[in-house]
N, C-alpha and C positions, 0 to 999 in steps of 0.2 A: 692325518695319521695313517700309518701303513697297516694294512690288514695282513694278518699272518694265519697260517694253518697250524694249529696247536699240535696236531699229531705229527706233522713234519718236524716241528721244533723238537719234540721229544725224541724222535728217531735220530735227528742230527746230534742232539746232546749225547745220546748213547754212543754214536760213532766217534764223536770227539773225545769221549771218556776212554775209548779204547786205544787212543794214540799212546805210543810208547809201550804198548803191551803186546807187540807182535808175536814174540816167542811163546810166552806162557798164557797170555790172555787174562781175562778177569771173569770171575763167576757172576752169575745172575745176582747173587746176594751182594757181592762187592759193588756191582753197578748200582743196585737199588739203594744201598746205603750211601754211596758217594753222591748220587744224584737226587736223593730224597724222593724217590719214586717207589711205587709198589712193585714187588717182584713180577706181578702179572703184567704191569705196564712195560717193564723191561723186557719180558718175554715177547710181547707183541712187537716191540721195537726191534729186537734181535731177529725175530722171524722176518720182518720186513727187510732188514739189512741182509740177511742170509739169502732171501729169495731173489734179491737183485745183485747178489755177488759182492757186497761191500764188507761183510763180516763172515766168519766161519768158526765152527766149533772145533776146538783142539781135542786131541786124544785124552787130555786130562779133564775134559768136560767144560773148560772155560771157553770164552769167546774172545776172538782177536780180529783185528783188521785183516781183510783178505789181501791177496796179491793185487787185486784190482785197486784197492784203496792205497796200497803201497805204490803202485804204478802212477796213480793220480797224484799222490804227494811228490813223487820223484819228478813228474812233469812240471808241477808247480815250482819246485825248487830250481829246475833247469831254466824255466822261463825267468824266474827271479834273477838268476845268475847272468843270463843274457842281458837283461835290462840294466843290471848293475854294471856290466862291462861296457855297455853303450854310454851310460852316464859318466863313467870314468874316462872313456875316450873323449867325450865332449869337454869334460873338465880339463883334460890334458891339452886339447886344442886351444881352449880359451886361455890357459896359462901361458902357452907358448906363442900365441899370436899377439898378445898385448904386453 
């Protein structure tokens, strides 16, 4: 059985919940309700994310993924696209050789 760090799991759940909310973000209350966590727990997770540059507070008081998080997501998408292109290339070769 795999051992996990519960506090890390909570922080990552908050970061994942912020996806799709880059422009306007989500409030602490919205995050707490959607994740079924206490507002204090959400605050600690957001502080951790902010301290490492993964989330930021918007002018409206809500929290959103930071540009660091967006760049990470973009790099993952670009890598995925490269892999898909290679797979398509191999499939094309297989289809034309036989």
